[in-house]
N, C-alpha and C positions, 0 to 999 in steps of 0.2 A: 523382265519383271520390273515393276515400278515400285519403289519404296513408299510406304503410305502409313498415315496416321488418321484416326478419327478423333476429333475434338468434341467431347461430350461434356455433360454436366448434370447434376442431380435435378435441376429445375431451370426454367427460364429465368434470365436476369442474373446468371452467375458471372457472365463475361466471356461466353463462348465466342461470340463474334470479335471481340477485342483480341483475344488470344490467338484464334485461328488466323485472322488477318495479319496479326503482328508476326506470327510464325511464318506465314506465307512471305511477307515482306522481308523478313530477316533472312530467310534461306534465299530468296531470290537475290538479296543483296550480296550474298556469298558467290554468286555466279551460278547457282542451280537453276535448272528449268523446273518450275513448280507449277503444278496442275491444281487449280482450285475446284472444289465441289461443295455442294450444299445439299444436305438431307432434307427432303420435303419440297413443298411448292413454293417456298419464298423466293421472290424476285430481287429484294433489295440488298440482302447481304452478298449475293454474287457480284453485284456492282463494286463493292469494296474490295472483294477477292480479285476481281479483274484489274483494279487499280494497283493492288500489291504485286501482282505477278505478271501483268501485261499479256494475260491469256484470258479467253472468255471463261467466266464462271459458269459452271454447269451444275444442274440440279439432278439428284438421284432420288426419284420418288416411286416407291414400290407400289403405292396405291394406284396412281395414274398410269404408270408404265408396266406394272407387273414385276414380281420379284425376278423372273427370269432375265429381265433386261438390264438389271442393276449393274451386274459385272461387266457385260459388254459395253454399256454407256460409259462406265468408268474407264474402261480400256480404250475406248474411243477418244475420250477427253484427254487421257493421260498419256497417249501414244507419243513416244519420243521424250518424255519428261524424266528427270531424276528423282522427283519426289512429288507425291500428291498428298494434299491436306484437305481432309474432308470435315466440314463443320456440321455438327449434328443439330437436331431440332428439339425444342422444348426440353424435357427431361430424358435422360438416356433411355428409359424403358417406356416413354409415352409415344403412342402412335395414333392411328385412325380409331376414332370412337367406336367402341363395341367390336373391335376387329382384332383383339388380342395384341400381338407384337407387330402387326402389319404397319409398315411404313414408319417404324421407330428407328431411331439411330442404333439401338442394339441389333435390330434385325439387318440393317444395312451393314454394320460392322461385321457380322457373321457371313453375310453374302460375299463380302470383300476379303474375308480372312485377314481383317486388319486389326492391329492393336489399337486400344482406346486410351486416350489420356483424359482423365476426368478433371474438369475445371471447377473447383470448389470456391464459393464465396465464403471466406473464413472471418468475415467482419464480426460476427457476433458468437464466436465459439472458440473453444481451445481443445480440451481433451476429447470432446464430443466428435470432432472431426474424424477421429480414428473409427468410431462406431459407424459413422455415416459412410465412409469409404469402404469399411469392411462389408457392410450390407450390400452396397452396389457391386463390390467385386465378387460376392459369393451368391448373388441372386440367380445368375444365369451362368453355369460353368463354361458355356460355349462362348460367352463374351470375355475376351481377354483384356482386363484393365492393366495396362503396362506401367502406369505411372499417374501421379496427381500434380496438378499445378494449383497452388494456392493463391487465390485472388483477394485483392482488398485487405491485405494484412497490414495492420496498424503500425507496430513498433517491432525493434529487434527482439524485445522480450516476448511479444506476441508470437513472432516467428519461432522463437526457441520452444515455446510450449507446443506449438503445433507440430513441429518436427519430432519432438520427444514423443508425443502421442502417437503419430504415425509410424514411428520406429518399430512398434509392436504389430502393425497391421500387415506387414509383408508387401506393401505397395510403395515403391520409392517416390520420394518428392523430386520432381523433375523441374520445378520452378516455383519462385515465390515472387509475387507481384504486389507492390504497394499501391495504395490509391494514388491515381494520377489524373487530375482534371483534363490534361492535354490530350489524353487518348479518347476522351468522351466523344460520342456522336449523338447529336440531338435527335429527339424522337418527336412524333406527333400522332394523329388518330390511327394510323395503320403501321406504326413501327418507326424505323429509322428514316431520316430523310435521305432520299436517294442521292447517289454521287452526282448525277447529272445536274442536280439543283445547287450543289455546293462544291464544285470541282476543286478550287484552290483550298478551301478549308478542309475538304476531304483528303486532299494530298498531305496536308500538314498533319491531320489526325493519324493517317496510315504510317506516316514517317515517325510519328511519336509512339505509336504502337510497336513498330519494329524496334525502336531504341528501347522501350520498356522490356520487350521480350529478350532482346540481346543481353541486357543488363541483368535480368532476373531469372532467366531459364538456362538449363544445361543443354545447349543446342547439340553437342556432340552426343550426349545420351539420347536425345529425342531422335536424332538421325539414325542412331544405331538401332533404336526401337523400331523405327519405320523400315529399316532394312531387314529386320527379322521377320517381316511378313512373307508368307510363302506364295509361291506362283499361283495365279488363278486358274490356268489352263481353260481359257475361253477365247473365243474370237471377238474381236472388237465389233461393236455395232457399225453398221454401214448405212448411210442415208440412201435407201432405195425404196422405190414405191411398189414394184411388183405389179402382178396382173390383178386388176381391180375393175369394178363396174361403176358407171355413172349414170345418171338419169337418162332414160332412153334405152339402156340395155346394151350399148356398144362398150367395147372393152378399151381400157386405158392400156396401151402396149406396154409389155415389160421392157424396161430400160436396161441395156447390157452394162455390165461392169467394165471398167477400163482394165487393160491387161495387168496393171499393178494391183487390182482389186480395190481401187479407190471409188470416188464419187462416179456413178454412171452418168453417161451423157446421152442426149437424145440426137437422133439422126436429123439434121437440119432440113434435108430435102422433103421430109414427109412430117415433120413435127415443128411447126413455127414456134418461135421463142416469145411467149407473152411477157410483157413488162408487168410486174407486180410491185406496186408501191407499198412500203411498210412504214408506218407512222414511228417517229422516233423523237428525239429531243427531250427537253426537261419535263413536259407533260405527259409523255408516253414512254416510260422507261422500262415497262415490263414485257419481257419476251424471253422465249427459250431459244438458245442458239440452234437447236436441232430443226426448229421450224424453218429457218432460212435454208438450212442444209437440205431439208426435204424438198422445198419448193424448188431449189436449184437442181436437185436430183431429178425432179419430175419434168425438167426442161425449162424452167422459168428464169427470166432475168430478174433479180431482186434489187430494188433501188429504195433506199432509205430517204425520207424527207421529214421535215420538222414543221408541223402545223402551227407553231408559234412564230415562225420566221418566213416560211415559203408561201408565196401567194399563188402558186399553181402546183398541180400534182406534176410528177416527173413526165417527161415527154413520152407519149405512146402508151400511158398507163391503161391497161386492160383489166387490172383487178387491184383490190385495195385491201390491206390488212392493217387493222387498228387494234393493237393489244391493250394491256393495262397500263395504269399510271395515276397520275393526280390531276385530272383536269379541273377538279374542284378548286385546286390552288391557282389555277391560271384562266379561270372563266372569263374574265374581261379582256385578257390578251387574245384568247382563242376566238371570242366573239368579234373582237376588232378586226380580225383577219377575214374580212367579209369575202374577198375574192376566193380564197381557198374553201371557205364554207360553201359558196355557191358551186364551185368546181366539184366538190364532194357530193353534193346533191345532184347535180347533173350526171355524174358518173353513175350514181345509184339509180336515178330515174332511167337511164339508158338500158338497165338490165344487167350491167356488168357485175361480176362477183365482188361482194364486199364482205369480209369476215371481221366482225367487231366483238371484242371481249371486254366487258366491265368497263373500263374508261372509254373504250371505243363506243360502247352502247351509249354512254352519256353524251359523247360528242355527236352521235348521230340523232340525238333527241331533238325535240322542238326548242327545249330551253333547259338550262342548268341553274338552279337557284334564281330563276327569274331572268337570266341572261340568255339572249338567242344563241343557239347552237346551229347545226346543220339543217335541222327540220326534215330529215329524211324519215323519221319515225313520228307518228302522232302520239307523242308521249312527252311528258315533262319530268325532269329529274331534280332531286334536291338532297342536301345533306340531311342525315338523320342522327339521332342520338344512339341508335341501336347498331351494334356490330353484327354483321352476318359473316360467319366464319365456319368453314368445314368442308370436308370431302363430299362430293355429289356422285351418286350413281345415276347417270342420265341416259334417257331414251329419246331419240329424235322423233318428234311429234309430226313434223312435216318434211317432205322432201326439200332438200336445200343444196347449197353449192359445197357444203361440208359432209353431208351424209344423207342417205336415203331414209325415209321414214321407217322406224323400227330399229334402226341401228343403234347399238349401245356404246357409250363412251363413258370414261370416268373423268371427273374434273374436280375443281375446287373453287369455292366462293370466299371473297374476302373484301367486304366493302362496308362503308358507313353512309351509303347513299341509298335511296329508293327511287324507283321510277314507276310513274302512274300513267296508264295501266301497266301492270307487271307483265303482261304478255299481250301479243297481237292476235289478230283474228286467226292467223296461222302462227302457232307458238313454236319456239325453237326446241325446247326440251321439256320432257316430263321427268320429275325428280321424286324420288322415293323417300329421301331422308332430309332433314329431320321430320318433315311432314310432306304428305303428297300434294303436289301442286305442278302447275305448268308454268313456264317462264320463257321470256325472250321473244323475238320477232323474227319471222321468215316472210319477206315480201320481195317479190321479184328475185334478184340476185343477192339480196342482203340476208345475212345471218348474223343477228345481233343478240348478245346474251350476257348475263353476269358471270357465267360459268367459264373459268379458265380451263383449257384443255392442253394436254401435252402430246403433240402429234407423233412423238417416237412410239407412244403406245398405240396409236392409231394411224399408221402412215398413209392408210387409204384417204384420210381427210385431205391431205396435202395433194395427193394425186388427183382427187376428184376436183378440188379447187382449181388446179392448174388446168385440167382438162376443160372445166367451164370458161376459164379465161381464154383459151384457144377458140 
């Protein structure tokens, strides 16, 4: 059994990331193996979690992966750890639009049978904090709020008033944090600036967050609360692709598990190992750890490269994955790396499988804000004032290296750019909400789209992609 806490808040902006990351770093500093998790699709916070713990930050998204996979994915990520800290998303009870509690922090806490610590921004209230906490604690009796951490407390007098008020609520105060500029993390158009773009500053911020939490929180009480969580009684998720079909109707062989039940391996004599290059570095920071695990489970060798620095694709590349990130912040540098742009264009022209999501879509375009990109797609991208954000229920419009036409997947869009045209002659996805539309591009072996997907919920995508690479 892994001790666990969910760090939630009444709304965004209360300080969940600061508190969750500080707790992770503080407990890791005590010598505990800490497993970091994030509710929802966000890629940026897990980067700070990984910095605090030395372990991959993992997402728990009930919309994209399904409620039945939340506990198994948690057990997979937390295996062998002493403690897991799960940072929530938005407000405690906020989830997918028009879907009730689906994908909310409250739902995930119930699926994990985990106690919740509510982080409250107390900067503009005193006695009212008790009514706020009481309301959140009583709204859903299945959600166990085990304590509160008061953030942005101004003075000792302010703290006294808050503690006095909460003394009547029945919810213990497990921490009080003063305002501290050193723990702040800069933001821009899509949230926090990723770790990869500010490594030294991020290390300093995480250290400051850990010190603030050590000084202001009752770590012993928090650890005792985490250890009060009951057993989950579920098997950890295993990266395996299973029996799937790809274009042409032939089967992707079922890959056997190792005797220990770990990651399956492919028989080398009949299943050649394709090399799949995965974009990384400061411009392409968004990816889910399970994607790489599934690609390897399907028999691929995964090699990371940095489009800002590397002038060639990894040797022997037979497939390319370009996930999300911020190419709009590095347009001139990406464009200046002409040898790599030409290599990517040549790989795509050869028919090799290329899966590009959001930032990857922009990189494959003809231009981004007027700056030349790879030119794989006859489309141009630019920054926009409009934020596109939300879950998507997607149907594959065209056969591609990721899915046969008609296949359904769930995903998420999050960008302040537009691409024109928004879809190719063969579109990638048909979307039903918030309005019906088609988007993305399928041409040759290329699948490029704004929609981020989580392959743990659709492992056949990884299997299909690797089989096309072979």
